[in-house]
C-alpha positions in Angstrom: -0.1 0.1 -0.1 3.0 2.2 0.6 4.2 1.7 -2.9 0.8 2.6 -4.2 0.5 5.7 -2.2 4.2 6.6 -3.1 3.6 6.3 -6.7 0.4 8.5 -6.4 2.5 11.2 -4.6 5.4 10.8 -7.3 3.0 11.8 -9.8 1.8 14.8 -8.0 5.4 15.8 -7.7 6.3 15.2 -11.4 3.0 17.1 -12.7 3.4 19.8 -10.1 5.8 22.0 -11.9 3.7 22.0 -15.1 0.3 22.6 -13.0 2.1 25.6 -11.4 3.0 27.2 -14.6 -0.5 26.9 -16.2 -2.2 28.3 -12.9 -1.4 31.4 -11.1 -1.1 31.5 -7.3 -4.3 33.3 -7.3 -6.0 30.6 -9.0 -4.5 27.8 -7.0 -5.4 30.0 -3.8 -9.3 29.6 -4.8 -8.5 25.8 -5.6 -7.1 25.3 -1.9 -10.1 27.4 -0.5 -12.4 25.0 -2.0 -10.5 22.0 -1.0 -10.3 23.2 2.6 -14.3 23.5 2.8 -14.6 20.1 1.1 -12.2 18.5 3.7 -14.1 20.0 6.5 -17.4 18.8 5.3 -16.4 15.5 4.1 -15.8 14.9 7.9 -19.6 14.7 8.5 -20.6 13.2 5.3 -21.4 10.0 6.9 -21.5 11.1 10.4 -18.3 8.9 11.0 -20.3 5.7 10.9 -17.8 4.4 8.2 -15.1 4.0 11.1 -17.2 1.2 12.5 -16.8 -0.7 9.5 -13.3 -2.0 10.2 -14.2 -2.7 13.7 -17.7 -4.7 13.6 -17.7 -7.9 15.1 -18.5 -9.7 11.8 -19.2 -9.3 8.1 -23.1 -8.8 8.5 -22.7 -6.1 11.0 -20.1 -4.5 8.8 -22.0 -4.7 5.5 -25.1 -2.9 7.2 -23.0 -0.2 8.3 -21.9 0.3 5.0 -25.3 0.6 3.8 -26.0 3.0 6.7 -22.9 5.2 5.7 -23.9 5.5 2.2 -27.5 6.2 2.9 -26.4 9.4 5.1 -23.9 10.2 2.5 -26.6 10.7 0.0 -28.8 12.7 2.5 -25.9 14.9 3.5 -25.0 15.6 -0.2 -28.6 16.4 -1.2 -29.0 18.6 1.9 -25.8 20.6 1.1 -26.8 21.5 -2.2 -30.3 22.6 -1.3 -28.6 24.8 1.6 -26.1 26.0 -0.9 -29.2 27.2 -3.5 -31.0 29.0 -0.4 -28.0 30.4 1.4 -25.1 30.5 -1.1 -23.9 34.2 -0.1 -24.2 33.3 3.8 -22.3 30.2 3.6 -19.5 31.9 1.5 -19.2 34.7 4.0 -19.1 32.2 6.7 -16.0 30.5 5.2 -14.4 33.8 3.8 -14.9 32.0 0.5 -16.8 34.6 -1.6 -14.0 34.3 -4.5 -15.5 30.9 -5.0 -18.8 32.3 -6.7 -20.7 29.6 -8.5 -17.7 27.0 -8.2 -19.1 26.4 -4.7 -21.7 24.1 -6.1 -19.1 21.8 -7.1 -18.6 21.1 -3.4 -21.5 18.5 -3.0 -20.5 16.7 -6.1 -17.1 16.4 -4.8 -18.6 15.7 -1.3 -20.5 12.7 -2.6 -17.8 11.0 -4.7 -15.1 11.5 -1.8 -17.3 10.4 0.5 -18.4 7.2 -1.3 -14.5 6.1 -1.8 -13.9 6.9 2.1 -16.6 4.3 3.0 -15.3 1.8 0.4 -12.0 2.1 1.7 -12.9 1.2 5.3 -14.1 -2.3 4.0 -10.7 -2.7 2.1 -8.9 -1.8 5.3 -11.0 -4.3 7.1 -10.4 -7.1 4.7 -6.7 -5.9 4.9 -6.8 -5.4 0.9 -3.9 -3.3 0.7 -3.1 -4.2 -2.8 -6.3 -2.6 -4.3 -6.2 0.3 -2.1 -2.7 1.0 -3.6 -4.3 0.5 -7.2 -7.0 3.3 -6.4 -4.4 5.6 -5.1 -2.5 5.5 -8.5 -6.0 6.0 -10.5 -6.6 8.9 -8.1 -3.3 10.6 -8.8 -3.5 10.2 -12.6 -7.2 11.3 -12.8 -6.5 14.4 -10.9 -3.3 15.6 -12.3 -4.1 14.7 -16.0 -7.5 16.3 -15.6 -6.0 19.2 -14.3 -3.7 19.9 -17.0 -6.1 19.4 -19.7 -8.5 21.8 -18.3 -5.7 24.2 -17.6 -4.7 24.4 -21.2 -7.9 25.2 -22.5 -8.2 28.1 -19.8 -10.6 26.9 -17.3 -8.8 28.5 -14.5 -9.7 27.7 -11.2 -12.7 25.5 -12.3 -10.2 23.1 -14.1 -8.3 22.7 -10.7 -11.6 21.7 -8.9 -13.1 19.7 -11.7 -9.8 17.7 -11.8 -9.8 17.1 -8.1 -13.5 15.7 -8.4 -12.5 13.3 -11.1 -9.6 12.0 -8.9 -11.4 11.8 -5.8 -14.1 9.3 -7.7 -11.2 7.2 -9.3 -10.7 3.9 -7.6 -14.3 3.6 -6.0 -15.6 1.3 -8.6 -12.5 -0.9 -8.2 -13.4 -1.1 -4.3 -16.8 -1.7 -4.8 -16.3 -4.7 -7.0 -14.0 -6.0 -4.4 -16.8 -5.5 -2.0 -19.2 -7.7 -4.1 -16.3 -10.4 -5.1 -15.5 -10.8 -1.3 -19.0 -12.4 -0.7 -21.8 -12.3 -3.6 -24.3 -13.1 -0.9 -23.2 -10.3 1.7 -25.6 -7.8 0.3 -28.5 -10.1 1.0 -27.8 -9.5 4.6 -28.8 -5.8 4.5 -31.9 -5.0 6.4 -33.8 -2.0 7.6 -33.8 -3.7 11.3 -29.8 -4.3 11.1 -29.2 -0.8 10.1 -31.3 0.6 12.8 -29.4 -1.6 15.4 -26.2 -0.4 13.9 -27.3 3.2 13.9 -27.8 2.8 17.7 -24.9 0.5 18.5 -22.2 3.0 17.0 -23.9 6.1 17.7 -20.9 7.1 19.8 -19.2 7.9 16.4 -21.4 10.8 15.3 -21.8 11.9 18.9 -18.1 12.1 20.2 -15.9 11.0 17.2 -17.5 13.4 14.7 -17.2 16.5 16.9 -13.7 15.6 17.6 -12.7 14.9 13.9 -14.5 18.3 13.1 -12.1 20.0 15.3 -9.0 18.0 14.0 -9.8 19.1 10.3 -10.5 22.2 11.4 -7.1 22.9 13.0 -5.5 21.9 9.6 -8.0 24.0 7.4 -8.6 27.0 9.3 -5.3 28.6 8.2 -6.5 28.9 4.9 -9.6 30.6 5.8 -7.6 33.2 8.1 -5.1 33.6 5.2 -7.6 34.5 3.0 -9.6 36.6 5.2 -6.3 38.7 6.5 -4.3 38.6 3.4 -5.3 37.3 -0.1 -6.1 34.2 -2.3 -2.6 34.7 -3.8 -1.0 34.1 -0.5 -3.3 31.2 0.4 -2.1 29.8 -3.3 1.9 30.1 -2.0 0.8 28.7 1.4 -1.2 26.0 -0.2 1.6 24.7 -2.5 4.1 24.8 0.4 1.6 22.9 2.7 1.2 20.2 -0.1 4.8 19.8 -0.9 6.2 19.6 2.9 3.4 17.1 3.6 4.2 14.8 0.7 6.1 12.3 3.4 3.1 12.6 5.7 0.7 11.4 3.0 3.3 9.2 1.3 4.6 7.3 4.6 2.5 8.4 7.4 -1.2 7.8 6.1 -0.3 4.7 4.7 1.2 3.4 7.6 -1.1 4.7 9.9 -4.0 2.9 8.0 -1.9 -0.4 8.4 -1.4 0.4 12.0 -5.1 1.1 12.4 -5.9 -2.2 10.8 -3.5 -4.2 13.2 -4.4 -2.6 16.0 -8.3 -3.0 15.4 -7.6 -6.9 14.8 -5.3 -7.5 17.9 -4.6 -4.5 19.8 -7.4 -5.1 22.5 -6.2 -8.7 23.0 -2.6 -8.1 22.8 -1.7 -4.4 23.9 1.8 -5.2 24.6 2.5 -6.1 21.1 0.8 -2.9 20.1 3.1 -0.7 22.4 6.1 -2.6 20.7 4.8 -1.9 17.4 4.1 1.8 17.9 7.6 2.4 19.5 9.1 0.9 16.5 6.9 2.9 14.3 8.0 6.1 15.8 11.6 5.5 15.7 11.5 4.5 11.9 9.4 7.7 11.5 11.9 9.7 12.8 14.8 8.3 10.9 12.8 8.3 7.5 11.4 12.1 8.1 15.0 13.6 9.2 16.6 13.9 5.4 13.5 15.4 3.8 13.0 17.9 6.6 16.4 19.3 6.9 16.6 19.4 2.7 13.4 21.5 3.0 14.5 23.9 5.8 17.7 24.4 3.9 17.2 24.6 0.3 13.2 25.5 -0.1 13.1 28.8 -1.5 15.9 27.9 -4.4 13.8 24.5 -5.0 10.6 25.8 -5.1 11.8 28.8 -7.9 13.6 26.1 -9.9 10.7 23.5 -10.3 7.8 25.7 -10.0 8.8 28.9 -11.3 10.0 32.2 -10.0 6.6 33.5 -9.0 6.4 30.5 -6.3 9.4 31.9 -4.4 7.3 32.8 -1.5 5.9 29.3 -1.2 9.5 28.1 -0.6 9.8 30.5 2.4 6.5 29.1 3.6 7.7 25.6 3.0 10.8 26.3 5.3 8.6 27.1 8.0 6.3 24.3 7.6 9.0 21.5 7.4 9.2 21.2 11.1 5.5 20.9 11.6 5.0 18.2 8.9 7.9 16.3 10.7 6.0 16.3 13.9 2.7 15.2 11.9 4.5 12.5 10.3 6.0 10.9 13.3 3.2 11.4 15.9 -0.1 11.1 14.0 -0.2 7.2 12.9 0.0 6.3 16.7 -3.2 8.3 17.4 -5.4 5.9 15.7 -5.5 4.0 19.0 -8.1 6.7 20.1 -10.7 4.9 17.5 -9.5 1.4 18.3 -10.0 1.8 22.1 -13.0 4.1 21.6 -11.2 6.8 23.6 -13.4 9.5 22.0 -13.3 12.1 24.8 -9.8 12.2 24.9 -9.4 12.5 21.1 -12.0 15.3 21.7 -10.0 17.2 24.3 -6.8 17.0 22.2 -8.8 18.4 19.1 -10.1 21.3 21.3 -6.8 22.2 21.9 -5.9 22.1 18.5 -8.5 24.6 17.4 -7.8 26.8 20.6 -4.2 26.9 19.4 -5.0 28.0 15.9 -7.4 30.6 17.3 -4.7 32.1 19.6 -2.1 31.9 16.5 -3.9 33.9 14.1 -5.5 36.1 16.8 -2.0 37.1 17.7 -1.4 37.8 13.9 -4.2 39.9 13.5 -3.5 41.8 16.9 0.1 42.5 16.3 -0.2 42.9 12.6 2.0 40.4 11.7 3.2 39.5 8.1 2.1 36.2 6.4 5.4 34.3 7.3 5.5 35.2 10.9 1.7 34.3 11.1 2.5 30.7 9.7 5.4 30.5 11.9 3.5 31.1 15.1 1.0 28.4 13.9 3.6 25.8 13.2 5.0 26.1 16.7 1.5 25.9 18.1 0.5 22.8 16.0 3.8 21.1 16.9 3.0 21.0 20.4 -0.4 19.7 19.8 1.0 16.9 17.8 3.3 15.8 20.7 0.7 16.1 23.3 -1.6 13.7 21.3 1.3 11.2 21.0 1.6 11.3 24.7 -1.9 10.9 25.2 -2.2 7.8 22.9 0.8 6.2 24.4 -0.7 6.5 27.9 -3.9 4.8 26.6 -1.9 1.7 25.6 -0.3 1.6 28.7 -3.6 1.5 30.4 -4.7 -1.3 28.3 -1.8 -3.3 29.3 -2.4 -2.7 32.8 -6.2 -3.9 32.2 -5.3 -7.0 30.4 -2.6 -7.9 32.9 -4.8 -7.2 35.9 -8.4 -8.1 34.9 
């Protein structure tokens, strides 16, 4: 799965110099603004019921959870479309996203397609079908980049970037759906309204506790885009967005894939054998530190020169942002995968607490930016330090949960 994700990110790196020469920083800024809104809404697309798919006791419960998640996703997508039709100006104002204009109606489309992929991905994780997942990652990388290039060359502007991402999001969904059917063709016959209602009640803690926590977590990642748009401009957002995209390649390339595998292993054996889980988490952190040091140092030292060379002279400021964000990306890479234990051991209140801290730190960071009239570089620096502290605290809490589980197993 790491190889599939790696190749998809490799495609992003290969095509990025062409994309940044087709689209301006302002157009990229509008695209990153759209992406931030979509990422936040995607958290609530299925009310987080999809998280119960890998940990359900059997396939019958799991398939009914899939049915429930898809049903909620369709309702959410329809409601979001109706809300945008009625309250478009107010919604854009809430997100400081007036420059999106009518492109905002691509949000429900992206929400539906990306949400469907997320649901099907959880089944693939349950069955540990990492090969199929890697294939879909490849399809997504090709679909998005090629679409964005073609649409950019025919002068679609920001719409080309957004439509290209929508195409990329849905790529691979059909592959995962076919795999779901081939695992057990008779499985769909076990779906019933009674079982869906049971699943809705059994896993209600996911929408009640995990959903708010995840919204806060995603908000901590996406709020800088809204603040930078409001305080500065979409051109600044474009520079910041490109830098954030590049520095987080190791996080997506290594951290997300390893985090998914760690989650699958923890969901399968973590509760019965927490000592092995602790050993696995310790090994994981050590290896991620070693893997992350070299790219972090390269970004800190050479980013402005590299960004100007690869992406064009107008992206020099993105290189400066990259220097600032490199340290934060390192902390995210190293400490995020182990935090999946919050889901495995259903410690939703602790996850919620850490994410409340995350949002508070973001608000304080950009509140200080506004109060002291800091420039964009200082604003992102304050934000990077604050978030690094949050990632470290999250890891400490996750480790304590594993140690507590060891104690519970040893002293039943």
